[in-house]
C-alpha positions as a printed Julia matrix, in Angstrom:
447×3 Matrix{Float64}:
  -4.63   28.0     3.66
  -2.55   25.1     2.02
  -1.27   21.63    3.37
   2.73   23.25    4.36
   3.12   23.08    7.94
   6.04   24.2     9.8
   8.58   21.01   10.97
   7.12   19.45   14.09
   8.44   20.08   17.38
  10.31   17.25   18.98
   8.17   14.98   20.75
   7.93   14.62   24.71
   9.82   11.65   26.51
   5.69   10.22   27.23
   4.42   11.06   23.29
   7.99    9.35   22.15
   7.19    6.36   24.71
   3.6     5.65   23.85
   4.11    6.18   20.31
   6.99    3.43   20.28
   5.2     0.5    22.26
   1.87    1.09   19.95
   4.1     1.21   16.71
   5.57   -2.34   17.93
   2.33   -3.62   19.54
  -0.31   -3.34   17.58
   1.46   -2.44   13.79
   3.1    -5.41   13.17
   0.08   -7.54   13.75
  -2.37   -5.42   11.76
   0.56   -5.11    8.94
   0.63   -9.23    8.99
  -3.13   -9.08    8.53
  -2.48   -6.94    5.53
   0.45   -8.91    4.19
  -1.94  -12.11    3.96
  -4.73   -9.77    2.8
  -3.2    -8.53   -0.26
  -1.02  -11.66   -0.9
  -4.74  -13.48   -1.42
  -6.21  -10.78   -3.28
  -3.45  -11.1    -5.82
  -2.66  -14.69   -5.46
  -4.41  -15.03   -8.7
  -1.69  -13.3   -10.66
   0.62  -15.71  -10.04
  -1.72  -18.8   -10.73
  -2.61  -17.41  -14.08
   0.76  -17.18  -16.11
   1.88  -20.54  -14.44
  -1.1   -22.79  -15.51
  -4.12  -21.49  -14.21
  -5.06  -19.63  -17.67
  -4.17  -22.28  -19.49
  -5.84  -25.32  -17.59
  -9.31  -23.07  -17.32
  -8.81  -21.82  -20.96
  -8.96  -17.76  -20.07
  -8.1   -15.23  -22.51
  -6.38  -12.07  -21.26
 -10.08   -9.89  -20.86
 -11.51  -13.33  -18.97
  -8.34  -13.33  -16.4
  -8.26   -9.3   -16.42
 -12.47   -9.8   -15.48
 -11.66  -12.73  -12.82
  -9.33  -10.34  -11.54
 -11.32   -7.34  -11.16
 -14.77   -8.63  -10.32
 -13.4    -9.19   -7.02
 -13.98   -5.22   -6.37
 -17.79   -5.29   -7.5
 -18.72   -6.74   -4.15
 -15.93   -4.96   -2.01
 -17.01   -1.52   -3.36
 -20.58   -2.18   -2.49
 -19.78   -3.62    1.27
 -16.85   -1.32    2.25
 -19.27    1.66    3.77
 -21.28   -1.06    5.73
 -18.49   -3.02    6.97
 -16.97   -0.02    8.16
 -20.15    0.89   10.14
 -20.15   -2.81   11.79
 -16.58   -2.2    12.89
 -17.67    1.06   14.79
 -20.82   -1.0    16.42
 -19.07   -4.11   17.38
 -15.22   -3.25   17.71
 -12.01   -3.75   15.79
 -11.08   -6.79   17.42
 -14.47   -9.11   16.65
 -15.07   -7.29   13.11
 -11.28   -7.48   11.87
 -11.1   -10.91   13.0
 -14.73  -11.95   11.16
 -13.85  -10.23    8.21
 -10.1   -12.3     7.84
 -11.52  -15.79    8.87
 -14.47  -15.25    6.57
 -12.22  -14.4     3.39
  -9.66  -17.19    4.77
 -12.18  -19.8     3.88
 -12.91  -18.67    0.46
  -9.43  -18.39   -0.32
  -8.62  -21.76    0.42
 -11.55  -22.7    -1.99
  -9.55  -21.52   -4.57
  -7.97  -24.83   -4.11
 -10.62  -27.05   -6.26
 -11.86  -24.46   -9.15
 -12.69  -26.1   -12.02
 -14.26  -23.8   -14.44
 -14.35  -19.89  -15.69
 -17.2   -19.1   -13.96
 -16.53  -20.61  -10.78
 -13.35  -18.48  -10.48
 -15.76  -15.2   -11.11
 -18.09  -16.57   -8.44
 -15.16  -17.0    -5.86
 -13.38  -13.78   -6.54
 -16.56  -12.07   -6.38
 -17.19  -13.92   -3.23
 -13.5   -12.96   -2.1
 -14.7    -9.2    -2.52
 -17.62   -9.36   -0.31
 -15.53  -11.27    2.16
 -12.54   -8.98    2.09
 -14.8    -5.73    2.46
 -13.98   -3.44    5.18
 -10.56   -4.68    6.25
  -8.23   -1.95    5.02
 -10.78    0.59    5.49
 -10.98   -1.28    8.79
  -7.51   -1.33    9.7
  -7.01    2.28    8.77
  -9.31    3.72   10.77
  -8.11    1.59   13.95
  -4.76    2.82   13.93
  -6.42    6.21   13.54
  -7.7     5.77   16.74
  -4.7     4.95   18.44
  -2.24    8.26   17.91
  -3.14   11.9    17.51
  -2.86   13.29   14.18
   1.08   14.24   14.16
   2.1    10.47   14.41
  -0.52    9.06   11.78
   1.74    9.69    8.75
   4.33    7.29   10.21
   2.15    4.82   11.67
   0.53    4.35    8.69
   3.8     4.3     6.55
   4.61    1.32    8.99
   1.48   -0.12    8.18
   1.68    0.4     4.4
   5.24   -1.36    4.3
   3.39   -4.56    4.21
   2.05   -3.89    1.14
   5.14   -4.18   -1.14
   6.67   -6.49    1.16
   3.7    -8.82    0.65
   5.69   -9.17   -3.13
   8.84   -8.76   -2.24
   8.37  -12.19    0.17
   4.93  -13.74   -1.49
   6.29  -13.92   -5.1
   9.26  -16.21   -4.2
   6.85  -17.95   -1.49
   3.95  -18.57   -4.39
   6.51  -19.69   -6.74
   7.96  -22.39   -4.55
   4.78  -23.19   -3.71
   3.57  -23.89   -7.58
   6.92  -25.48   -7.82
   5.42  -28.44   -5.65
   3.38  -29.29   -8.52
   1.92  -32.33   -8.05
   1.84  -32.61   -4.26
  -1.34  -34.6    -2.99
  -2.57  -34.65   -6.78
  -2.85  -30.88   -7.24
  -1.52  -28.99   -9.75
   0.88  -26.17   -8.41
  -1.58  -23.22   -8.79
  -3.87  -25.09   -6.47
  -1.03  -25.57   -4.24
  -0.39  -22.06   -3.76
  -3.63  -21.0    -3.51
  -4.18  -23.19   -0.4
  -1.09  -22.11    0.92
  -1.64  -18.71    0.98
  -5.14  -18.67    2.25
  -5.08  -20.83    5.05
  -2.88  -18.32    6.65
  -5.63  -16.1     7.05
  -7.84  -18.34    9.17
  -5.2   -19.04   11.57
  -4.49  -15.18   12.15
  -7.86  -14.52   12.0
  -8.46  -16.67   14.95
  -5.42  -14.97   16.75
  -6.92  -11.82   16.24
  -9.75  -12.4    18.43
  -7.32  -12.8    21.45
  -4.44  -10.15   20.72
  -6.24   -7.03   19.65
  -7.15   -4.29   22.14
 -10.61   -2.33   20.82
  -9.06    0.78   22.61
  -6.21    1.98   25.27
  -8.57    0.57   28.33
  -7.84   -2.76   26.68
  -4.18   -2.28   26.38
  -2.63   -3.98   29.28
   0.7    -2.74   27.75
   0.11    1.11   28.52
   1.12    2.45   32.16
  -1.56    4.61   33.5
   0.29    7.76   32.35
   0.68    6.61   28.72
  -2.85    5.63   28.36
  -3.69    8.82   30.41
  -1.61   10.98   27.72
  -2.76    9.36   24.82
  -6.81    9.16   26.01
  -5.77   13.06   26.51
  -4.4    13.86   22.98
  -7.11   11.83   21.22
  -9.84   13.81   23.52
  -8.52   17.04   22.55
  -8.44   16.55   18.91
 -12.41   15.03   18.88
 -13.06   18.13   20.98
 -11.87   20.48   18.39
 -13.73   18.2    15.92
 -16.95   18.48   17.44
 -17.31   22.55   16.78
 -18.44   21.29   13.67
 -20.89   18.45   14.31
 -21.18   17.32   10.67
 -17.75   15.79   11.09
 -19.23   13.13   12.95
 -22.02   12.27   10.53
 -21.87    9.59    8.25
 -24.19   11.74    5.62
 -22.1    14.56    5.62
 -18.89   12.31    4.81
 -20.68   10.8     1.86
 -21.71   14.32    0.28
 -18.2    15.84    1.59
 -16.87   17.45   -2.03
 -13.31   17.2    -0.36
 -14.01   13.34    0.25
 -14.98   12.76   -3.12
 -11.76   14.62   -4.38
  -9.7    12.66   -2.28
 -11.45    9.5    -3.78
 -11.09   10.81   -7.48
  -7.03   10.67   -6.75
  -7.23    7.46   -5.02
  -9.07    5.95   -7.9
  -6.12    7.34  -10.23
  -3.06    5.44   -8.2
  -5.1     2.16   -7.3
  -5.51    1.92  -10.82
  -1.85    2.14  -11.63
  -1.21   -0.26   -8.32
  -3.32   -3.04  -10.06
  -2.31   -2.55  -13.24
   1.07   -3.65  -12.08
   0.15   -6.03   -9.63
  -1.97   -8.38  -11.78
   0.03   -7.94  -14.89
   3.42   -7.57  -13.82
   3.91  -11.5   -13.62
   2.23  -12.08  -16.97
   4.53   -9.02  -18.71
   7.61  -11.15  -17.09
   6.35  -13.76  -18.5
   6.59  -12.48  -21.77
  10.34  -11.71  -21.97
  10.79  -14.78  -23.35
   8.86  -14.34  -26.36
  10.2   -10.2   -26.45
  13.49  -10.65  -25.78
  14.62  -14.36  -25.94
  15.77  -14.73  -22.11
  14.51  -17.57  -19.96
  13.4   -17.91  -16.54
  12.19  -20.7   -14.24
   9.31  -19.96  -11.99
  11.33  -19.17   -8.94
  13.14  -16.84  -10.97
  10.21  -15.17  -12.23
   9.52  -14.77   -8.6
  13.04  -12.96   -7.36
  12.32  -10.5   -10.48
   8.88   -9.37   -9.34
   9.91   -9.1    -6.18
  12.84   -6.73   -6.7
  10.62   -3.59   -8.05
   8.43   -3.7    -4.47
  11.53   -4.06   -2.49
  12.68   -0.68   -3.63
   9.19    0.71   -3.19
   9.34   -0.52    0.45
  12.58    1.51    0.94
  11.44    4.57   -1.19
   7.87    4.85    1.03
  10.14    4.84    4.46
  12.25    7.31    3.51
   9.34    9.25    1.74
   7.0     9.1     4.7
   9.68   10.2     7.32
   9.95   13.23    5.05
   6.1    13.93    5.39
   5.98   12.75    9.24
   8.88   16.0     9.39
   7.72   18.54    7.37
   3.83   17.76    7.61
   1.84   16.25    4.49
   2.22   18.54    1.65
   0.41   18.9    -1.73
   3.95   17.61   -3.28
   4.05   14.58   -1.2
   1.5    13.25   -3.06
   1.57   15.15   -6.48
   5.29   14.33   -7.52
   5.14   10.4    -7.17
   2.22   10.61   -8.89
   3.34   12.31  -11.9
   6.57   10.27  -11.66
   4.68    6.81  -12.1
   2.49    8.24  -14.51
   5.41    8.48  -17.14
   7.07    5.78  -15.9
   4.6     3.2   -16.54
   4.07    3.59  -20.77
   8.04    4.27  -20.73
   8.79    0.37  -18.89
   7.53   -1.29  -22.33
   9.82    1.05  -24.68
  12.63   -0.56  -22.87
  14.78   -3.16  -24.83
  15.87   -5.22  -22.3
  14.49   -7.13  -19.06
  17.26   -5.01  -16.48
  15.97   -1.83  -18.33
  12.21   -2.64  -18.05
  12.54   -3.79  -14.61
  14.64   -0.79  -13.76
  11.81    1.52  -14.98
   8.85   -0.46  -13.36
  11.07   -0.06  -10.28
  10.28    3.72  -10.42
   6.95    3.13  -10.91
   6.34    0.85   -7.87
   8.56    3.16   -5.64
   6.13    6.21   -7.1
   3.06    4.22   -6.02
   3.94    3.41   -2.66
   5.14    6.9    -1.55
   1.81    8.21   -2.35
  -0.38    6.17   -0.72
   0.75    6.23    3.48
   0.7     9.58    2.69
  -2.47   10.04    1.03
  -4.34    8.12    4.12
  -3.08   10.44    6.57
  -5.26   13.02    5.26
  -9.18   12.04    5.94
  -9.07   11.67    9.46
  -7.6    15.34    9.56
 -11.38   16.77    8.9
 -13.7    13.7     9.98
 -14.04   11.73   12.65
 -16.38    9.27   14.62
 -18.7     7.35   12.49
 -17.98   10.07    9.72
 -14.7     8.87    9.05
 -15.58    5.29    9.12
 -17.89    6.5     6.4
 -15.62    8.81    4.66
 -12.56    6.71    4.6
 -14.54    3.49    3.46
 -15.9     5.54    0.46
 -12.74    6.69   -0.35
 -11.31    3.33   -0.58
 -14.51    1.83   -2.49
 -14.53    4.47   -5.42
 -10.45    4.0    -5.16
 -10.77    0.12   -5.67
 -13.4     0.7    -8.38
 -10.01    0.88  -10.53
  -8.93   -2.41   -9.01
 -11.73   -3.67  -11.08
 -11.45   -1.4   -14.23
  -7.55   -1.71  -14.4
  -7.36   -5.42  -15.0
 -10.61   -6.05  -17.28
  -9.55   -2.65  -19.25
  -6.08   -3.81  -19.88
  -6.83   -7.46  -20.41
  -9.26   -6.42  -22.79
  -7.16   -3.95  -24.75
  -4.63   -6.06  -24.75
  -6.82   -8.97  -26.49
  -7.86   -6.35  -29.06
  -4.18   -4.65  -29.91
  -1.98   -7.61  -29.22
   0.15   -6.24  -27.21
   0.26   -4.02  -23.6
   1.87   -0.83  -24.92
  -1.8     1.05  -25.37
  -3.29   -0.43  -22.09
  -0.02    1.03  -20.13
  -0.42    4.29  -21.94
  -3.95    4.22  -20.41
  -2.55    3.43  -17.02
  -0.2     6.69  -17.86
  -3.03    8.68  -18.74
  -5.17    7.65  -15.22
  -2.34    8.63  -12.87
  -1.18   12.16  -14.44
  -5.3    13.61  -14.33
  -4.5    11.61  -10.04
  -1.1    13.74  -10.21
  -2.98   16.86  -11.53
  -5.83   16.65   -8.53
  -3.48   15.85   -6.33
  -1.66   19.29   -6.38
  -4.88   21.08   -6.78
  -5.64   19.92   -2.62
  -3.18   22.14   -0.98
  -5.74   24.93   -0.61
  -8.14   22.3     0.24
  -7.15   20.29    3.24
  -5.62   22.41    6.31
  -2.94   21.61    8.21
  -2.5    19.24   10.85
  -5.01   20.0    14.43
  -7.05   22.18   12.38
 -10.48   21.15   11.49
 -11.84   21.51    7.82
 -15.45   22.65    7.93
 -18.13   20.55    6.0
């Protein structure tokens, strides 16, 4: 049986009202946390071409290694961190993660050496470990499976919007060069790091752990939601392995999803970490010149289009039910567009193709994350989602490091981008193969 399902029946009034409240009360705050998370993680991409690499004397390979080393500690602590979230509750654990990474992010303001940058990036990865899969797991426990694509797509909108808003914001902070006697890139690190501490403290008071803590739900809405979630949990309980950590970590479907996610994350971070550098190179390649703020606005263009594409693509997946082509087609389109962007002969056409790449990558991600909770639950879901994110984010180390190292050897970004395209093609092929391996919504795959 493949993933295809008939279009969903029209939701009842109680379902619509409850889901609407959850979307308004929880998604914006979790999305704000993710916005700050992704901005702090990728702030190095704005700092690099705007003085940091020159001040610290870095090569492209060293910059790529500094970008990627974040994911070493992040990967190894993902699963333990997500299991801790199950034990301590989302409110305390997500807040703890955010406050910790905020403290580390602020310390980048005073980094003075390449080795110091390496250590801070490594510590930032350790501090952030568990946030993203924890947020996915948290939101997934608030809605029935038929609504997860919708709620995850609303959450995921914050990732492309991080660059739409964050790139100009980072540029403005960088242009404050000399404030308090600091270089612009140092001011930028402080400016994007401090909000994590503030919002992390706010999370302690705002986030409910479960529906019984959500005073904004009526008794009728709470009973409906609990009934839906208990029915799903009961259906999964027919296969007790769906709850087990060990079964989730050895499940072939989990590893297949991990491999697919690796390819998409490879493209995501190659784009995120090196797009500002590629745009900075427009002056050499095309003879055009932009100031720091203009570069920030240019960087934002692909991500604004990606946010719009993500919304409509996810809406279609919610309406039809997630199908293999919802993942495979954009993955393939992105794979082809990556190397094509470097063959363009003007800044306008280059950004146009990069926009297609960004749209393709972001169309895949929220649709993809609706899948694991279909056949995993409880501690098994916590471990499985964390494993998928860990393996996928190994590409967060590989993509910037390989891209930078190959660029140093070849003198250009052509071959590194062909590598990105090849990895994404493999991801697309695997995506089309998942049709017979993942059953439709509300059905449980035996592990």
